[in-house]
C-alpha positions in Angstrom: 6.9 -6.9 -5.2 9.3 -6.5 -8.1 13.1 -6.5 -7.4 13.5 -2.7 -7.7 10.7 -2.2 -5.1 12.3 -4.6 -2.7 15.7 -2.9 -3.2 14.2 0.5 -2.4 12.4 -0.9 0.6 15.6 -2.4 2.0 17.7 0.7 1.3 15.2 2.9 3.1 15.2 0.5 6.1 19.0 0.6 6.2 18.8 4.4 6.7 16.6 3.8 9.8 19.3 2.3 12.0 19.6 5.5 14.0 16.8 7.5 15.7 14.6 9.5 13.4 11.5 11.7 13.3 9.0 11.1 10.5 6.0 12.8 9.0 3.4 11.6 6.5 0.5 13.3 4.7 -2.0 11.3 2.6 -4.8 13.0 0.5 -7.3 11.3 -1.7 -10.5 12.0 -3.6 -12.7 9.7 -5.7 -15.3 10.3 -8.4 -18.1 10.1 -5.8 -16.4 13.1 -4.1 -15.4 11.0 -1.1 -12.3 12.6 0.4 -9.7 11.4 2.8 -6.9 13.3 4.7 -4.5 11.5 7.0 -1.6 13.2 8.7 0.8 11.4 11.0 4.0 12.3 13.0 6.3 9.6 14.4 9.5 9.0 16.3 11.6 5.9 16.2 14.5 5.3 18.6 17.8 3.6 17.8 16.4 0.4 19.4 13.7 0.3 16.7 10.8 1.1 19.0 8.8 4.2 18.5 5.5 6.1 18.6 3.3 7.7 16.0 0.2 9.9 16.3 -2.1 11.3 13.7 -5.4 12.8 12.7 -7.7 11.8 9.9 -10.7 13.5 8.2 -13.2 11.8 5.9 -15.9 13.7 4.0 -18.5 13.4 1.3 -21.3 15.8 0.3 -23.4 16.4 3.5 -21.2 14.2 5.7 -17.9 14.1 7.5 -16.0 12.3 10.3 -12.8 12.9 12.2 -10.3 10.5 13.7 -7.4 10.5 16.1 -4.7 7.8 16.1 -2.1 6.8 18.7 0.1 3.7 18.0 3.4 2.1 19.0 5.8 1.1 16.3 8.8 -1.2 15.8 11.3 -1.3 12.9 14.2 -3.6 12.5 16.6 -4.2 9.6 19.6 -6.5 9.4 21.2 -8.7 6.8 18.6 -11.4 7.0 15.3 -9.9 8.1 13.2 -6.7 8.0 10.3 -6.0 10.3 7.9 -3.1 10.3 5.1 -3.3 12.9 2.5 -1.0 14.5 -0.3 -1.4 17.0 -2.6 1.2 18.3 -6.0 2.7 18.7 -8.0 4.8 16.2 -10.9 6.9 17.6 -13.3 7.9 14.9 -17.0 8.8 14.7 -17.5 8.0 18.4 -15.9 4.6 18.3 -12.4 3.3 19.2 -11.0 0.6 17.1 -7.7 -1.4 17.4 -5.6 -0.9 14.3 -2.2 -2.0 13.2 0.0 -3.8 10.8 2.9 -6.3 10.6 5.3 -6.7 7.7 8.0 -9.3 8.0 10.5 -10.0 5.1 13.1 -12.7 5.2 15.4 -11.2 2.6 17.2 -14.3 1.4 15.8 -17.8 1.9 18.0 -19.3 -0.8 17.4 -20.0 -4.5 17.3 -16.2 -5.2 14.0 -15.9 -3.2 12.6 -13.7 -0.4 9.6 -14.7 1.7 7.4 -12.7 4.1 4.2 -12.2 6.0 1.8 -9.3 5.8 -0.9 -8.6 8.4 -3.2 -5.6 8.7 -6.2 -4.4 10.7 -8.0 -1.2 9.8 -11.3 0.5 9.3 -13.4 0.2 6.2 -12.8 3.8 4.9 -16.1 4.6 3.2 -19.0 6.7 4.5 -21.1 3.6 5.2 -18.2 1.7 6.6 -17.3 4.5 9.1 -20.9 5.0 10.1 -21.4 1.3 10.8 -18.0 0.9 12.5 -16.8 -1.7 10.1 -13.2 -3.1 10.2 -11.2 -5.6 8.3 -8.4 -8.0 9.1 -6.0 -9.2 6.4 -3.3 -11.9 6.4 -1.1 -12.8 3.5 2.0 -14.7 2.6 4.3 -12.9 0.2 7.2 -14.1 -1.9 9.5 -13.0 -4.6 11.7 -15.2 -6.8 14.4 -13.9 -9.2 14.6 -16.3 -12.1 17.5 -14.2 -13.5 19.1 -10.9 -13.0 16.4 -9.3 -15.1 13.2 -11.4 -14.5 11.4 -11.9 -11.2 7.9 -12.8 -10.0 6.2 -11.7 -6.8 3.2 -13.3 -5.3 0.8 -12.4 -2.4 -1.9 -14.9 -1.3 -4.2 -14.5 1.7 -7.6 -13.7 3.1 -9.3 -10.5 4.2 -12.0 -10.9 6.9 -14.6 -8.1 7.2 -16.5 -7.5 10.4 -19.8 -7.8 8.5 -19.2 -11.6 8.2 -17.8 -11.4 4.7 -14.4 -12.9 3.9 -12.3 -12.5 0.8 -9.6 -14.9 -0.3 -7.2 -13.2 -2.7 -4.2 -13.8 -5.0 -2.0 -11.1 -6.5 1.0 -11.5 -8.8 3.5 -9.3 -10.5 5.8 -10.5 -13.3 8.7 -8.1 -13.8 11.3 -7.8 -16.6 14.1 -5.3 -16.4 14.5 -3.6 -19.8 17.1 -0.9 -19.2 19.2 -0.7 -16.0 20.4 2.9 -16.6 16.8 4.2 -16.6 15.4 1.7 -14.2 13.0 0.8 -17.0 10.8 -2.3 -16.4 8.0 -4.0 -18.2 5.5 -5.8 -15.9 2.3 -7.8 -15.9 0.2 -7.8 -12.8 -2.9 -9.8 -11.8 -5.5 -9.7 -9.0 -8.2 -12.3 -8.2 -10.6 -12.6 -5.3 -14.1 -13.7 -4.4 -16.4 -12.6 -1.6 -18.3 -15.1 0.6 -21.1 -12.6 1.0 -21.1 -10.3 -2.0 -22.8 -7.0 -2.7 -22.0 -5.5 0.7 -23.5 -1.9 0.9 -20.4 -0.4 2.6 -17.7 -1.4 0.0 -17.2 -2.8 -3.5 -17.7 -6.5 -3.2 -18.7 -8.4 -6.3 -19.0 -12.2 -6.0 -15.8 -12.6 -7.9 -13.2 -10.3 -9.5 -10.3 -10.9 -11.9 -7.9 -8.4 -13.3 -4.9 -8.5 -15.6 -2.8 -5.5 -16.6 0.4 -4.7 -18.6 2.6 -1.7 -17.8 5.9 0.1 -17.8 7.8 1.6 -14.9 10.9 3.7 -14.6 13.1 5.1 -11.8 16.1 7.3 -12.6 18.3 9.9 -11.0 17.5 13.3 -12.6 20.1 15.1 -10.6 22.4 14.6 -7.6 19.5 15.5 -5.3 16.4 14.2 -7.2 15.1 10.8 -8.2 12.1 10.5 -10.6 9.9 7.5 -10.7 6.8 6.7 -12.8 4.6 3.9 -13.9 1.5 3.4 -16.0 -0.5 0.3 -16.9 -3.7 -0.8 -18.5 -5.8 -4.0 -18.7 -9.1 -5.6 -18.1 -11.3 -6.3 -15.1 -14.0 -9.0 -15.1 -16.7 -9.7 -12.5 -19.8 -11.9 -12.6 -21.8 -8.9 -13.9 -19.6 -7.0 -16.3 -16.2 -6.4 -17.8 -14.4 -3.1 -18.2 -11.0 -1.6 -19.1 -8.9 -0.6 -16.1 -5.8 1.6 -15.7 -3.5 3.1 -13.1 -0.6 5.5 -13.0 1.9 7.0 -10.6 4.5 9.8 -10.7 6.9 10.3 -7.8 9.8 12.5 -6.8 12.2 11.6 -4.0 15.6 12.0 -2.5 18.4 9.6 -3.5 18.6 6.5 -1.3 22.0 7.6 0.0 20.7 10.9 1.3 20.7 11.5 5.0 17.2 13.1 5.0 14.7 11.0 3.0 11.7 12.6 1.4 9.2 11.6 -1.3 6.1 12.9 -3.0 3.9 10.6 -5.1 0.7 11.2 -7.1 -1.4 8.1 -8.0 -4.6 7.5 -10.0 -6.7 4.5 -10.9 -10.2 3.4 -11.9 -10.2 0.3 -9.7 -11.5 0.0 -6.2 -9.4 -0.8 -3.1 -10.4 -3.3 -0.5 -12.6 -0.9 1.5 -13.8 1.4 -1.2 -17.4 1.7 -2.4 -17.1 1.8 -6.1 -18.8 0.7 -9.3 -19.1 1.9 -12.9 -17.1 4.9 -14.0 -15.1 5.0 -10.8 -11.9 7.2 -10.4 -9.6 7.5 -7.5 -6.7 10.0 -7.1 -4.3 10.2 -4.2 -1.2 12.2 -3.1 1.3 10.9 -0.5 4.2 13.0 1.0 6.7 11.6 3.4 9.7 12.9 5.3 12.2 11.1 7.5 14.9 13.0 9.4 17.6 11.1 11.4 19.1 12.4 14.6 
């Protein structure tokens, strides 16, 4: 939610005014040898409405599950507002679940601020979560305020409701300082806090309370006329009611310049912290690779 991220998001949306075809591949593996593969293809018309379909495969030693997705999509971008929405059905492990998401961003509400709403419904993507047919619904208010041309703060506050009767209020912040404009070099501090109403769920990581704080550096620069390089790394501390541990994350990405007609990107990410639906504890590691391609007509 830092300023360069919002700028990249809005620039990408601006390239979506015409019809386009898109493809996405997501691969992940964690230290418990739980693996995830999601591939989607989509089409978006000039009106903003479109369709996407995809397949998913989840596996761990001695277990696997396959899924099929079909969803309608809508994208809109103008001077004041950006909307990215999807709603569809995911059939996995013999069950069909409604899934979708909504991202609404009011780009300029005055006082150098942007405000938005984020909503998501998806499966709990762990072995136990898929076997038990668990889902979650998340709703958050997001905001970003630029205190100056170099310093801004982003906030997301909301609640995640899991279908096993657990709910999780959360608060995330990111404090960003631009250090060098030529290299897109930023220093940042990020925090995450939440608590679970029914902790220690067997299907996903759910301590009674969790707090995190990390410091990091990020950079984004044009390596050539056809290539943009981005990277970030951070480290910090995570505290729960039971223990405290060092945490870290990194990412390295390659992409086309924002002005390119055909947009593509590849990003490698790693962390030792658990996502909302992951089942993790102790010496946990998570690595993912995301590749995307958007081709306008």
